[in-house]
PDB file of N, CA, C, O and CB in Angstrom:
ATOM      1  N   UNK A   1       8.072 -24.419  -9.560  1.00  0.00           N
ATOM      2  CA  UNK A   1       8.377 -23.085  -9.148  1.00  0.00           C
ATOM      3  C   UNK A   1       7.466 -22.713  -7.989  1.00  0.00           C
ATOM      4  O   UNK A   1       6.319 -23.159  -7.942  1.00  0.00           O
ATOM      5  CB  UNK A   1       8.230 -22.105 -10.314  1.00  0.00           C
ATOM      6  N   UNK A   2       7.949 -21.914  -7.062  1.00  0.00           N
ATOM      7  CA  UNK A   2       7.121 -21.454  -5.959  1.00  0.00           C
ATOM      8  C   UNK A   2       7.566 -20.063  -5.533  1.00  0.00           C
ATOM      9  O   UNK A   2       8.658 -19.607  -5.872  1.00  0.00           O
ATOM     10  CB  UNK A   2       7.191 -22.437  -4.773  1.00  0.00           C
ATOM     11  N   UNK A   3       6.709 -19.412  -4.795  1.00  0.00           N
ATOM     12  CA  UNK A   3       6.982 -18.080  -4.259  1.00  0.00           C
ATOM     13  C   UNK A   3       6.764 -18.142  -2.759  1.00  0.00           C
ATOM     14  O   UNK A   3       5.827 -18.799  -2.304  1.00  0.00           O
ATOM     15  CB  UNK A   3       6.072 -16.983  -4.924  1.00  0.00           C
ATOM     16  N   UNK A   4       7.606 -17.475  -1.978  1.00  0.00           N
ATOM     17  CA  UNK A   4       7.515 -17.504  -0.524  1.00  0.00           C
ATOM     18  C   UNK A   4       7.103 -16.125  -0.035  1.00  0.00           C
ATOM     19  O   UNK A   4       7.678 -15.120  -0.453  1.00  0.00           O
ATOM     20  CB  UNK A   4       8.861 -17.943   0.117  1.00  0.00           C
ATOM     21  N   UNK A   5       6.108 -16.071   0.852  1.00  0.00           N
ATOM     22  CA  UNK A   5       5.636 -14.814   1.442  1.00  0.00           C
ATOM     23  C   UNK A   5       5.930 -14.853   2.935  1.00  0.00           C
ATOM     24  O   UNK A   5       5.172 -15.463   3.689  1.00  0.00           O
ATOM     25  CB  UNK A   5       4.102 -14.591   1.176  1.00  0.00           C
ATOM     26  N   UNK A   6       7.029 -14.209   3.390  1.00  0.00           N
ATOM     27  CA  UNK A   6       7.404 -14.298   4.791  1.00  0.00           C
ATOM     28  C   UNK A   6       6.612 -13.367   5.716  1.00  0.00           C
ATOM     29  O   UNK A   6       6.891 -13.315   6.914  1.00  0.00           O
ATOM     30  CB  UNK A   6       8.852 -14.004   4.925  1.00  0.00           C
ATOM     31  N   UNK A   7       5.647 -12.643   5.189  1.00  0.00           N
ATOM     32  CA  UNK A   7       4.820 -11.701   5.950  1.00  0.00           C
ATOM     33  C   UNK A   7       5.699 -10.736   6.719  1.00  0.00           C
ATOM     34  O   UNK A   7       6.300  -9.851   6.109  1.00  0.00           O
ATOM     35  CB  UNK A   7       3.879 -12.447   6.913  1.00  0.00           C
ATOM     36  N   UNK A   8       5.802 -10.871   8.054  1.00  0.00           N
ATOM     37  CA  UNK A   8       6.588  -9.914   8.829  1.00  0.00           C
ATOM     38  C   UNK A   8       7.897 -10.507   9.347  1.00  0.00           C
ATOM     39  O   UNK A   8       8.507  -9.951  10.260  1.00  0.00           O
ATOM     40  CB  UNK A   8       5.769  -9.404   9.992  1.00  0.00           C
ATOM     41  N   UNK A   9       8.330 -11.617   8.782  1.00  0.00           N
ATOM     42  CA  UNK A   9       9.617 -12.199   9.160  1.00  0.00           C
ATOM     43  C   UNK A   9      10.651 -11.797   8.128  1.00  0.00           C
ATOM     44  O   UNK A   9      10.532 -12.164   6.958  1.00  0.00           O
ATOM     45  CB  UNK A   9       9.527 -13.748   9.281  1.00  0.00           C
ATOM     46  N   UNK A  10      11.661 -11.052   8.539  1.00  0.00           N
ATOM     47  CA  UNK A  10      12.700 -10.633   7.608  1.00  0.00           C
ATOM     48  C   UNK A  10      12.727  -9.130   7.445  1.00  0.00           C
ATOM     49  O   UNK A  10      11.906  -8.424   8.032  1.00  0.00           O
ATOM     50  CB  UNK A  10      12.500 -11.291   6.263  1.00  0.00           C
ATOM     51  N   UNK A  11      13.679  -8.625   6.639  1.00  0.00           N
ATOM     52  CA  UNK A  11      13.891  -7.182   6.517  1.00  0.00           C
ATOM     53  C   UNK A  11      13.005  -6.492   5.487  1.00  0.00           C
ATOM     54  O   UNK A  11      13.074  -5.271   5.346  1.00  0.00           O
ATOM     55  CB  UNK A  11      15.309  -6.925   6.175  1.00  0.00           C
ATOM     56  N   UNK A  12      12.170  -7.245   4.758  1.00  0.00           N
ATOM     57  CA  UNK A  12      11.380  -6.650   3.692  1.00  0.00           C
ATOM     58  C   UNK A  12      10.274  -5.749   4.255  1.00  0.00           C
ATOM     59  O   UNK A  12       9.813  -5.967   5.375  1.00  0.00           O
ATOM     60  CB  UNK A  12      10.774  -7.745   2.815  1.00  0.00           C
ATOM     61  N   UNK A  13       9.846  -4.735   3.484  1.00  0.00           N
ATOM     62  CA  UNK A  13       8.707  -3.919   3.907  1.00  0.00           C
ATOM     63  C   UNK A  13       7.468  -4.805   4.033  1.00  0.00           C
ATOM     64  O   UNK A  13       7.279  -5.718   3.229  1.00  0.00           O
ATOM     65  CB  UNK A  13       8.451  -2.756   2.901  1.00  0.00           C
ATOM     66  N   UNK A  14       6.629  -4.548   5.030  1.00  0.00           N
ATOM     67  CA  UNK A  14       5.493  -5.440   5.247  1.00  0.00           C
ATOM     68  C   UNK A  14       4.156  -4.727   5.328  1.00  0.00           C
ATOM     69  O   UNK A  14       3.123  -5.397   5.325  1.00  0.00           O
ATOM     70  CB  UNK A  14       5.703  -6.216   6.494  1.00  0.00           C
ATOM     71  N   UNK A  15       4.122  -3.434   5.399  1.00  0.00           N
ATOM     72  CA  UNK A  15       2.842  -2.745   5.504  1.00  0.00           C
ATOM     73  C   UNK A  15       2.151  -3.061   6.817  1.00  0.00           C
ATOM     74  O   UNK A  15       2.800  -3.115   7.862  1.00  0.00           O
ATOM     75  CB  UNK A  15       1.942  -3.121   4.341  1.00  0.00           C
ATOM     76  N   UNK A  16       0.842  -3.271   6.777  1.00  0.00           N
ATOM     77  CA  UNK A  16       0.061  -3.477   7.994  1.00  0.00           C
ATOM     78  C   UNK A  16      -0.173  -4.947   8.320  1.00  0.00           C
ATOM     79  O   UNK A  16      -0.795  -5.255   9.337  1.00  0.00           O
ATOM     80  CB  UNK A  16      -1.258  -2.782   7.869  1.00  0.00           C
ATOM     81  N   UNK A  17       0.303  -5.847   7.493  1.00  0.00           N
ATOM     82  CA  UNK A  17       0.059  -7.271   7.708  1.00  0.00           C
ATOM     83  C   UNK A  17       1.133  -7.857   8.608  1.00  0.00           C
ATOM     84  O   UNK A  17       2.320  -7.786   8.293  1.00  0.00           O
ATOM     85  CB  UNK A  17       0.014  -8.025   6.369  1.00  0.00           C
ATOM     86  N   UNK A  18       0.716  -8.438   9.732  1.00  0.00           N
ATOM     87  CA  UNK A  18       1.631  -9.110  10.660  1.00  0.00           C
ATOM     88  C   UNK A  18       0.999 -10.424  11.106  1.00  0.00           C
ATOM     89  O   UNK A  18      -0.215 -10.602  11.006  1.00  0.00           O
ATOM     90  CB  UNK A  18       1.958  -8.201  11.894  1.00  0.00           C
ATOM     91  N   UNK A  19       1.830 -11.342  11.601  1.00  0.00           N
ATOM     92  CA  UNK A  19       1.316 -12.641  12.045  1.00  0.00           C
ATOM     93  C   UNK A  19       0.555 -12.540  13.364  1.00  0.00           C
ATOM     94  O   UNK A  19      -0.428 -13.252  13.568  1.00  0.00           O
ATOM     95  CB  UNK A  19       2.460 -13.630  12.191  1.00  0.00           C
ATOM     96  N   UNK A  20       1.000 -11.665  14.254  1.00  0.00           N
ATOM     97  CA  UNK A  20       0.336 -11.501  15.557  1.00  0.00           C
ATOM     98  C   UNK A  20      -0.075 -10.037  15.709  1.00  0.00           C
ATOM     99  O   UNK A  20       0.666  -9.252  16.300  1.00  0.00           O
ATOM    100  CB  UNK A  20       1.277 -11.946  16.741  1.00  0.00           C
ATOM    101  N   UNK A  21      -1.236  -9.658  15.191  1.00  0.00           N
ATOM    102  CA  UNK A  21      -1.648  -8.253  15.262  1.00  0.00           C
ATOM    103  C   UNK A  21      -1.956  -7.822  16.699  1.00  0.00           C
ATOM    104  O   UNK A  21      -2.551  -8.571  17.474  1.00  0.00           O
ATOM    105  CB  UNK A  21      -2.873  -8.020  14.375  1.00  0.00           C
ATOM    106  N   UNK A  22      -1.540  -6.604  17.033  1.00  0.00           N
ATOM    107  CA  UNK A  22      -1.812  -6.022  18.345  1.00  0.00           C
ATOM    108  C   UNK A  22      -2.318  -4.606  18.111  1.00  0.00           C
ATOM    109  O   UNK A  22      -1.558  -3.729  17.699  1.00  0.00           O
ATOM    110  CB  UNK A  22      -0.532  -6.033  19.270  1.00  0.00           C
ATOM    111  N   UNK A  23      -3.580  -4.388  18.368  1.00  0.00           N
ATOM    112  CA  UNK A  23      -4.143  -3.054  18.242  1.00  0.00           C
ATOM    113  C   UNK A  23      -4.617  -2.710  16.834  1.00  0.00           C
ATOM    114  O   UNK A  23      -5.100  -1.602  16.604  1.00  0.00           O
ATOM    115  CB  UNK A  23      -3.137  -2.054  18.676  1.00  0.00           C
ATOM    116  N   UNK A  24      -4.489  -3.632  15.894  1.00  0.00           N
ATOM    117  CA  UNK A  24      -5.014  -3.404  14.553  1.00  0.00           C
ATOM    118  C   UNK A  24      -5.885  -4.593  14.174  1.00  0.00           C
ATOM    119  O   UNK A  24      -5.733  -5.674  14.743  1.00  0.00           O
ATOM    120  CB  UNK A  24      -3.862  -3.196  13.516  1.00  0.00           C
ATOM    121  N   UNK A  25      -6.774  -4.417  13.243  1.00  0.00           N
ATOM    122  CA  UNK A  25      -7.735  -5.465  12.903  1.00  0.00           C
ATOM    123  C   UNK A  25      -7.562  -5.973  11.481  1.00  0.00           C
ATOM    124  O   UNK A  25      -8.539  -6.398  10.864  1.00  0.00           O
ATOM    125  CB  UNK A  25      -9.141  -4.955  13.087  1.00  0.00           C
ATOM    126  N   UNK A  26      -6.365  -5.943  10.952  1.00  0.00           N
ATOM    127  CA  UNK A  26      -6.129  -6.466   9.612  1.00  0.00           C
ATOM    128  C   UNK A  26      -5.896  -7.966   9.697  1.00  0.00           C
ATOM    129  O   UNK A  26      -5.073  -8.420  10.491  1.00  0.00           O
ATOM    130  CB  UNK A  26      -4.925  -5.759   8.939  1.00  0.00           C
ATOM    131  N   UNK A  27      -6.606  -8.733   8.894  1.00  0.00           N
ATOM    132  CA  UNK A  27      -6.447 -10.177   8.890  1.00  0.00           C
ATOM    133  C   UNK A  27      -5.311 -10.574   7.959  1.00  0.00           C
ATOM    134  O   UNK A  27      -5.330 -10.212   6.782  1.00  0.00           O
ATOM    135  CB  UNK A  27      -7.753 -10.866   8.471  1.00  0.00           C
ATOM    136  N   UNK A  28      -4.320 -11.311   8.460  1.00  0.00           N
ATOM    137  CA  UNK A  28      -3.245 -11.765   7.574  1.00  0.00           C
ATOM    138  C   UNK A  28      -3.796 -12.706   6.503  1.00  0.00           C
ATOM    139  O   UNK A  28      -4.673 -13.527   6.773  1.00  0.00           O
ATOM    140  CB  UNK A  28      -2.134 -12.469   8.385  1.00  0.00           C
ATOM    141  N   UNK A  29      -3.281 -12.576   5.312  1.00  0.00           N
ATOM    142  CA  UNK A  29      -3.662 -13.461   4.214  1.00  0.00           C
ATOM    143  C   UNK A  29      -2.395 -13.978   3.560  1.00  0.00           C
ATOM    144  O   UNK A  29      -1.340 -13.352   3.653  1.00  0.00           O
ATOM    145  CB  UNK A  29      -4.570 -12.729   3.177  1.00  0.00           C
ATOM    146  N   UNK A  30      -2.500 -15.109   2.903  1.00  0.00           N
ATOM    147  CA  UNK A  30      -1.347 -15.644   2.198  1.00  0.00           C
ATOM    148  C   UNK A  30      -1.478 -15.331   0.723  1.00  0.00           C
ATOM    149  O   UNK A  30      -2.559 -15.006   0.232  1.00  0.00           O
ATOM    150  CB  UNK A  30      -1.211 -17.162   2.426  1.00  0.00           C
ATOM    151  N   UNK A  31      -0.370 -15.433   0.030  1.00  0.00           N
ATOM    152  CA  UNK A  31      -0.412 -15.228  -1.406  1.00  0.00           C
ATOM    153  C   UNK A  31       0.313 -13.976  -1.840  1.00  0.00           C
ATOM    154  O   UNK A  31       0.749 -13.173  -1.015  1.00  0.00           O
ATOM    155  CB  UNK A  31      -1.824 -15.170  -1.871  1.00  0.00           C
ATOM    156  N   UNK A  32       0.433 -13.823  -3.111  1.00  0.00           N
ATOM    157  CA  UNK A  32       1.094 -12.690  -3.731  1.00  0.00           C
ATOM    158  C   UNK A  32       0.012 -11.766  -4.258  1.00  0.00           C
ATOM    159  O   UNK A  32      -0.920 -12.226  -4.918  1.00  0.00           O
ATOM    160  CB  UNK A  32       2.070 -13.141  -4.868  1.00  0.00           C
ATOM    161  N   UNK A  33       0.113 -10.485  -3.984  1.00  0.00           N
ATOM    162  CA  UNK A  33      -0.944  -9.543  -4.339  1.00  0.00           C
ATOM    163  C   UNK A  33      -0.816  -9.016  -5.763  1.00  0.00           C
ATOM    164  O   UNK A  33      -1.688  -8.285  -6.232  1.00  0.00           O
ATOM    165  CB  UNK A  33      -0.940  -8.390  -3.377  1.00  0.00           C
ATOM    166  N   UNK A  34       0.236  -9.372  -6.437  1.00  0.00           N
ATOM    167  CA  UNK A  34       0.446  -8.867  -7.787  1.00  0.00           C
ATOM    168  C   UNK A  34       0.990 -10.001  -8.658  1.00  0.00           C
ATOM    169  O   UNK A  34       1.630 -10.924  -8.152  1.00  0.00           O
ATOM    170  CB  UNK A  34       1.419  -7.645  -7.784  1.00  0.00           C
ATOM    171  N   UNK A  35       0.741  -9.933  -9.939  1.00  0.00           N
ATOM    172  CA  UNK A  35       1.195 -10.957 -10.859  1.00  0.00           C
ATOM    173  C   UNK A  35       2.720 -11.078 -10.825  1.00  0.00           C
ATOM    174  O   UNK A  35       3.427 -10.072 -10.762  1.00  0.00           O
ATOM    175  CB  UNK A  35       0.714 -10.647 -12.278  1.00  0.00           C
ATOM    176  N   UNK A  36       3.221 -12.313 -10.867  1.00  0.00           N
ATOM    177  CA  UNK A  36       4.653 -12.602 -10.888  1.00  0.00           C
ATOM    178  C   UNK A  36       4.943 -13.402 -12.148  1.00  0.00           C
ATOM    179  O   UNK A  36       4.204 -14.330 -12.477  1.00  0.00           O
ATOM    180  CB  UNK A  36       5.109 -13.381  -9.600  1.00  0.00           C
ATOM    181  N   UNK A  37       6.020 -13.048 -12.860  1.00  0.00           N
ATOM    182  CA  UNK A  37       6.379 -13.802 -14.056  1.00  0.00           C
ATOM    183  C   UNK A  37       7.891 -13.813 -14.227  1.00  0.00           C
ATOM    184  O   UNK A  37       8.601 -12.994 -13.644  1.00  0.00           O
ATOM    185  CB  UNK A  37       5.698 -13.207 -15.306  1.00  0.00           C
ATOM    186  N   UNK A  38       8.364 -14.740 -15.022  1.00  0.00           N
ATOM    187  CA  UNK A  38       9.785 -14.856 -15.333  1.00  0.00           C
ATOM    188  C   UNK A  38       9.998 -14.554 -16.800  1.00  0.00           C
ATOM    189  O   UNK A  38       9.153 -14.868 -17.639  1.00  0.00           O
ATOM    190  CB  UNK A  38      10.322 -16.262 -14.981  1.00  0.00           C
ATOM    191  N   UNK A  39      11.120 -13.948 -17.106  1.00  0.00           N
ATOM    192  CA  UNK A  39      11.481 -13.675 -18.492  1.00  0.00           C
ATOM    193  C   UNK A  39      12.920 -14.120 -18.710  1.00  0.00           C
ATOM    194  O   UNK A  39      13.767 -13.957 -17.832  1.00  0.00           O
ATOM    195  CB  UNK A  39      11.302 -12.163 -18.839  1.00  0.00           C
ATOM    196  N   UNK A  40      13.186 -14.672 -19.864  1.00  0.00           N
ATOM    197  CA  UNK A  40      14.571 -15.017 -20.200  1.00  0.00           C
ATOM    198  C   UNK A  40      15.304 -13.744 -20.609  1.00  0.00           C
ATOM    199  O   UNK A  40      14.691 -12.784 -21.075  1.00  0.00           O
ATOM    200  CB  UNK A  40      14.629 -16.089 -21.343  1.00  0.00           C
ATOM    201  N   UNK A  41      16.606 -13.750 -20.433  1.00  0.00           N
ATOM    202  CA  UNK A  41      17.431 -12.619 -20.854  1.00  0.00           C
ATOM    203  C   UNK A  41      18.505 -13.142 -21.794  1.00  0.00           C
ATOM    204  O   UNK A  41      18.885 -14.310 -21.706  1.00  0.00           O
ATOM    205  CB  UNK A  41      18.067 -11.883 -19.626  1.00  0.00           C
ATOM    206  N   UNK A  42      18.998 -12.302 -22.688  1.00  0.00           N
ATOM    207  CA  UNK A  42      20.079 -12.745 -23.572  1.00  0.00           C
ATOM    208  C   UNK A  42      21.371 -12.943 -22.778  1.00  0.00           C
ATOM    209  O   UNK A  42      21.440 -12.598 -21.598  1.00  0.00           O
ATOM    210  CB  UNK A  42      20.303 -11.725 -24.712  1.00  0.00           C
ATOM    211  N   UNK A  43      22.381 -13.494 -23.426  1.00  0.00           N
ATOM    212  CA  UNK A  43      23.657 -13.736 -22.763  1.00  0.00           C
ATOM    213  C   UNK A  43      24.323 -12.469 -22.256  1.00  0.00           C
ATOM    214  O   UNK A  43      25.016 -12.500 -21.239  1.00  0.00           O
ATOM    215  CB  UNK A  43      24.583 -14.439 -23.697  1.00  0.00           C
ATOM    216  N   UNK A  44      24.124 -11.353 -22.949  1.00  0.00           N
ATOM    217  CA  UNK A  44      24.641 -10.054 -22.514  1.00  0.00           C
ATOM    218  C   UNK A  44      23.460  -9.220 -22.063  1.00  0.00           C
ATOM    219  O   UNK A  44      22.502  -9.024 -22.811  1.00  0.00           O
ATOM    220  CB  UNK A  44      25.444  -9.331 -23.656  1.00  0.00           C
ATOM    221  N   UNK A  45      23.533  -8.728 -20.829  1.00  0.00           N
ATOM    222  CA  UNK A  45      22.415  -7.942 -20.301  1.00  0.00           C
ATOM    223  C   UNK A  45      22.881  -7.006 -19.190  1.00  0.00           C
ATOM    224  O   UNK A  45      23.956  -7.189 -18.619  1.00  0.00           O
ATOM    225  CB  UNK A  45      21.307  -8.869 -19.779  1.00  0.00           C
ATOM    226  N   UNK A  46      22.061  -6.003 -18.893  1.00  0.00           N
ATOM    227  CA  UNK A  46      22.329  -5.090 -17.789  1.00  0.00           C
ATOM    228  C   UNK A  46      21.789  -5.717 -16.514  1.00  0.00           C
ATOM    229  O   UNK A  46      20.618  -6.092 -16.457  1.00  0.00           O
ATOM    230  CB  UNK A  46      21.692  -3.685 -18.041  1.00  0.00           C
ATOM    231  N   UNK A  47      22.625  -5.833 -15.498  1.00  0.00           N
ATOM    232  CA  UNK A  47      22.159  -6.372 -14.222  1.00  0.00           C
ATOM    233  C   UNK A  47      21.883  -5.264 -13.208  1.00  0.00           C
ATOM    234  O   UNK A  47      21.200  -5.494 -12.210  1.00  0.00           O
ATOM    235  CB  UNK A  47      23.187  -7.348 -13.658  1.00  0.00           C
ATOM    236  N   UNK A  48      22.411  -4.058 -13.459  1.00  0.00           N
ATOM    237  CA  UNK A  48      22.167  -2.933 -12.559  1.00  0.00           C
ATOM    238  C   UNK A  48      22.392  -1.634 -13.318  1.00  0.00           C
ATOM    239  O   UNK A  48      23.261  -1.540 -14.185  1.00  0.00           O
ATOM    240  CB  UNK A  48      23.084  -3.007 -11.306  1.00  0.00           C
ATOM    241  N   UNK A  49      21.585  -0.633 -12.970  1.00  0.00           N
ATOM    242  CA  UNK A  49      21.745   0.703 -13.551  1.00  0.00           C
ATOM    243  C   UNK A  49      21.569   1.713 -12.433  1.00  0.00           C
ATOM    244  O   UNK A  49      20.616   1.628 -11.658  1.00  0.00           O
ATOM    245  CB  UNK A  49      20.719   0.961 -14.718  1.00  0.00           C
ATOM    246  N   UNK A  50      22.488   2.673 -12.346  1.00  0.00           N
ATOM    247  CA  UNK A  50      22.390   3.725 -11.330  1.00  0.00           C
ATOM    248  C   UNK A  50      22.457   5.071 -12.034  1.00  0.00           C
ATOM    249  O   UNK A  50      23.358   5.318 -12.835  1.00  0.00           O
ATOM    250  CB  UNK A  50      23.527   3.596 -10.253  1.00  0.00           C
ATOM    251  N   UNK A  51      21.501   5.936 -11.733  1.00  0.00           N
ATOM    252  CA  UNK A  51      21.443   7.264 -12.340  1.00  0.00           C
ATOM    253  C   UNK A  51      21.646   8.302 -11.243  1.00  0.00           C
ATOM    254  O   UNK A  51      20.955   8.286 -10.225  1.00  0.00           O
ATOM    255  CB  UNK A  51      20.084   7.491 -13.085  1.00  0.00           C
ATOM    256  N   UNK A  52      22.611   9.215 -11.462  1.00  0.00           N
ATOM    257  CA  UNK A  52      22.902  10.250 -10.472  1.00  0.00           C
ATOM    258  C   UNK A  52      22.778  11.618 -11.130  1.00  0.00           C
ATOM    259  O   UNK A  52      23.630  12.006 -11.930  1.00  0.00           O
ATOM    260  CB  UNK A  52      24.320  10.057  -9.858  1.00  0.00           C
ATOM    261  N   UNK A  53      21.711  12.352 -10.792  1.00  0.00           N
ATOM    262  CA  UNK A  53      21.547  13.681 -11.385  1.00  0.00           C
ATOM    263  C   UNK A  53      22.380  14.724 -10.651  1.00  0.00           C
ATOM    264  O   UNK A  53      22.615  14.612  -9.448  1.00  0.00           O
ATOM    265  CB  UNK A  53      20.074  14.088 -11.373  1.00  0.00           C
ATOM    266  N   UNK A  54      22.817  15.727 -11.378  1.00  0.00           N
ATOM    267  CA  UNK A  54      23.448  16.919 -10.805  1.00  0.00           C
ATOM    268  C   UNK A  54      22.682  18.107 -11.381  1.00  0.00           C
ATOM    269  O   UNK A  54      22.954  18.557 -12.494  1.00  0.00           O
ATOM    270  CB  UNK A  54      25.018  16.998 -11.138  1.00  0.00           C
ATOM    271  N   UNK A  55      21.734  18.599 -10.617  1.00  0.00           N
ATOM    272  CA  UNK A  55      20.836  19.655 -11.095  1.00  0.00           C
ATOM    273  C   UNK A  55      21.617  20.924 -11.408  1.00  0.00           C
ATOM    274  O   UNK A  55      21.368  21.566 -12.428  1.00  0.00           O
ATOM    275  CB  UNK A  55      19.744  19.951 -10.051  1.00  0.00           C
ATOM    276  N   UNK A  56      22.560  21.293 -10.544  1.00  0.00           N
ATOM    277  CA  UNK A  56      23.329  22.521 -10.757  1.00  0.00           C
ATOM    278  C   UNK A  56      24.119  22.479 -12.063  1.00  0.00           C
ATOM    279  O   UNK A  56      24.188  23.476 -12.783  1.00  0.00           O
ATOM    280  CB  UNK A  56      24.279  22.754  -9.587  1.00  0.00           C
ATOM    281  N   UNK A  57      24.718  21.320 -12.368  1.00  0.00           N
ATOM    282  CA  UNK A  57      25.512  21.190 -13.590  1.00  0.00           C
ATOM    283  C   UNK A  57      24.655  20.754 -14.782  1.00  0.00           C
ATOM    284  O   UNK A  57      25.143  20.671 -15.909  1.00  0.00           O
ATOM    285  CB  UNK A  57      26.647  20.191 -13.373  1.00  0.00           C
ATOM    286  N   UNK A  58      23.390  20.479 -14.525  1.00  0.00           N
ATOM    287  CA  UNK A  58      22.465  20.017 -15.562  1.00  0.00           C
ATOM    288  C   UNK A  58      23.002  18.774 -16.282  1.00  0.00           C
ATOM    289  O   UNK A  58      23.005  18.689 -17.510  1.00  0.00           O
ATOM    290  CB  UNK A  58      22.206  21.140 -16.577  1.00  0.00           C
ATOM    291  N   UNK A  59      23.463  17.799 -15.454  1.00  0.00           N
ATOM    292  CA  UNK A  59      23.992  16.558 -16.011  1.00  0.00           C
ATOM    293  C   UNK A  59      23.333  15.360 -15.329  1.00  0.00           C
ATOM    294  O   UNK A  59      22.762  15.467 -14.243  1.00  0.00           O
ATOM    295  CB  UNK A  59      25.531  16.497 -15.849  1.00  0.00           C
ATOM    296  N   UNK A  60      23.432  14.235 -15.996  1.00  0.00           N
ATOM    297  CA  UNK A  60      22.966  12.969 -15.439  1.00  0.00           C
ATOM    298  C   UNK A  60      24.068  11.947 -15.699  1.00  0.00           C
ATOM    299  O   UNK A  60      24.408  11.675 -16.850  1.00  0.00           O
ATOM    300  CB  UNK A  60      21.582  12.515 -16.072  1.00  0.00           C
ATOM    301  N   UNK A  61      24.625  11.384 -14.629  1.00  0.00           N
ATOM    302  CA  UNK A  61      25.645  10.353 -14.752  1.00  0.00           C
ATOM    303  C   UNK A  61      24.961   8.994 -14.653  1.00  0.00           C
ATOM    304  O   UNK A  61      24.208   8.737 -13.714  1.00  0.00           O
ATOM    305  CB  UNK A  61      26.750  10.512 -13.657  1.00  0.00           C
ATOM    306  N   UNK A  62      25.227   8.126 -15.626  1.00  0.00           N
ATOM    307  CA  UNK A  62      24.629   6.797 -15.645  1.00  0.00           C
ATOM    308  C   UNK A  62      25.740   5.765 -15.500  1.00  0.00           C
ATOM    309  O   UNK A  62      26.692   5.752 -16.282  1.00  0.00           O
ATOM    310  CB  UNK A  62      23.814   6.562 -16.954  1.00  0.00           C
ATOM    311  N   UNK A  63      25.614   4.895 -14.491  1.00  0.00           N
ATOM    312  CA  UNK A  63      26.547   3.793 -14.292  1.00  0.00           C
ATOM    313  C   UNK A  63      25.763   2.501 -14.488  1.00  0.00           C
ATOM    314  O   UNK A  63      24.638   2.378 -14.004  1.00  0.00           O
ATOM    315  CB  UNK A  63      27.226   3.851 -12.866  1.00  0.00           C
ATOM    316  N   UNK A  64      26.344   1.551 -15.185  1.00  0.00           N
ATOM    317  CA  UNK A  64      25.652   0.287 -15.404  1.00  0.00           C
ATOM    318  C   UNK A  64      26.616  -0.875 -15.214  1.00  0.00           C
ATOM    319  O   UNK A  64      27.828  -0.740 -15.381  1.00  0.00           O
ATOM    320  CB  UNK A  64      25.027   0.244 -16.810  1.00  0.00           C
ATOM    321  N   UNK A  65      26.044  -2.012 -14.862  1.00  0.00           N
ATOM    322  CA  UNK A  65      26.789  -3.254 -14.759  1.00  0.00           C
ATOM    323  C   UNK A  65      26.302  -4.165 -15.875  1.00  0.00           C
ATOM    324  O   UNK A  65      25.120  -4.498 -15.953  1.00  0.00           O
ATOM    325  CB  UNK A  65      26.612  -3.923 -13.348  1.00  0.00           C
ATOM    326  N   UNK A  66      27.233  -4.563 -16.741  1.00  0.00           N
ATOM    327  CA  UNK A  66      26.897  -5.407 -17.884  1.00  0.00           C
ATOM    328  C   UNK A  66      27.442  -6.804 -17.628  1.00  0.00           C
ATOM    329  O   UNK A  66      28.618  -6.968 -17.305  1.00  0.00           O
ATOM    330  CB  UNK A  66      27.467  -4.818 -19.213  1.00  0.00           C
ATOM    331  N   UNK A  67      26.580  -7.814 -17.773  1.00  0.00           N
ATOM    332  CA  UNK A  67      26.994  -9.206 -17.624  1.00  0.00           C
ATOM    333  C   UNK A  67      27.365  -9.750 -18.996  1.00  0.00           C
ATOM    334  O   UNK A  67      26.610  -9.584 -19.954  1.00  0.00           O
ATOM    335  CB  UNK A  67      25.869 -10.066 -16.966  1.00  0.00           C
ATOM    336  N   UNK A  68      28.517 -10.395 -19.099  1.00  0.00           N
ATOM    337  CA  UNK A  68      29.029 -10.963 -20.358  1.00  0.00           C
ATOM    338  C   UNK A  68      29.072  -9.933 -21.485  1.00  0.00           C
ATOM    339  O   UNK A  68      28.468 -10.156 -22.535  1.00  0.00           O
ATOM    340  CB  UNK A  68      28.170 -12.148 -20.785  1.00  0.00           C
ATOM    341  N   UNK A  69      29.765  -8.817 -21.297  1.00  0.00           N
ATOM    342  CA  UNK A  69      29.715  -7.748 -22.304  1.00  0.00           C
ATOM    343  C   UNK A  69      30.324  -8.126 -23.654  1.00  0.00           C
ATOM    344  O   UNK A  69      30.001  -7.503 -24.665  1.00  0.00           O
ATOM    345  CB  UNK A  69      30.419  -6.539 -21.779  1.00  0.00           C
ATOM    346  N   UNK A  70      31.186  -9.118 -23.688  1.00  0.00           N
ATOM    347  CA  UNK A  70      31.842  -9.443 -24.959  1.00  0.00           C
ATOM    348  C   UNK A  70      31.286 -10.706 -25.593  1.00  0.00           C
ATOM    349  O   UNK A  70      31.838 -11.193 -26.580  1.00  0.00           O
ATOM    350  CB  UNK A  70      33.332  -9.599 -24.750  1.00  0.00           C
ATOM    351  N   UNK A  71      30.207 -11.244 -25.049  1.00  0.00           N
ATOM    352  CA  UNK A  71      29.608 -12.459 -25.609  1.00  0.00           C
ATOM    353  C   UNK A  71      28.922 -12.134 -26.933  1.00  0.00           C
ATOM    354  O   UNK A  71      28.207 -11.139 -27.055  1.00  0.00           O
ATOM    355  CB  UNK A  71      28.595 -13.086 -24.612  1.00  0.00           C
ATOM    356  N   UNK A  72      29.154 -12.989 -27.911  1.00  0.00           N
ATOM    357  CA  UNK A  72      28.542 -12.794 -29.234  1.00  0.00           C
ATOM    358  C   UNK A  72      27.038 -13.067 -29.137  1.00  0.00           C
ATOM    359  O   UNK A  72      26.619 -14.071 -28.561  1.00  0.00           O
ATOM    360  CB  UNK A  72      29.206 -13.729 -30.307  1.00  0.00           C
ATOM    361  N   UNK A  73      26.236 -12.169 -29.701  1.00  0.00           N
ATOM    362  CA  UNK A  73      24.793 -12.364 -29.709  1.00  0.00           C
ATOM    363  C   UNK A  73      24.351 -12.737 -31.104  1.00  0.00           C
ATOM    364  O   UNK A  73      24.996 -12.370 -32.087  1.00  0.00           O
ATOM    365  CB  UNK A  73      24.056 -11.103 -29.223  1.00  0.00           C
ATOM    366  N   UNK A  74      23.268 -13.455 -31.193  1.00  0.00           N
ATOM    367  CA  UNK A  74      22.756 -13.874 -32.508  1.00  0.00           C
ATOM    368  C   UNK A  74      21.364 -13.385 -32.702  1.00  0.00           C
ATOM    369  O   UNK A  74      20.762 -13.635 -33.745  1.00  0.00           O
ATOM    370  CB  UNK A  74      22.797 -15.386 -32.664  1.00  0.00           C
TER     371      UNK A  74
END
C-alpha cells in the first residue's frame, strides 16, 4: 500500500506548500500530516449522504446512496 502526495500538482487544496516557492519561505516536505487508515465495510453500506436544511420550513431533507441495498447481511 502507498500514499501519493502531489503537493501543488492537481486540483486539490494545497495551502502554503509549493514545489517552487516565490516570495514565501515555507520549505516543502513530503509525507502525510495526519494518520491514514483503511476500514472494511459490510456488503451493504452508504456511499454518499447529502443533507439539505430548510430553515423556514424547519425541515431537513436527507438523501443517501446505498450500495447493495438488498444484500443479505450476517
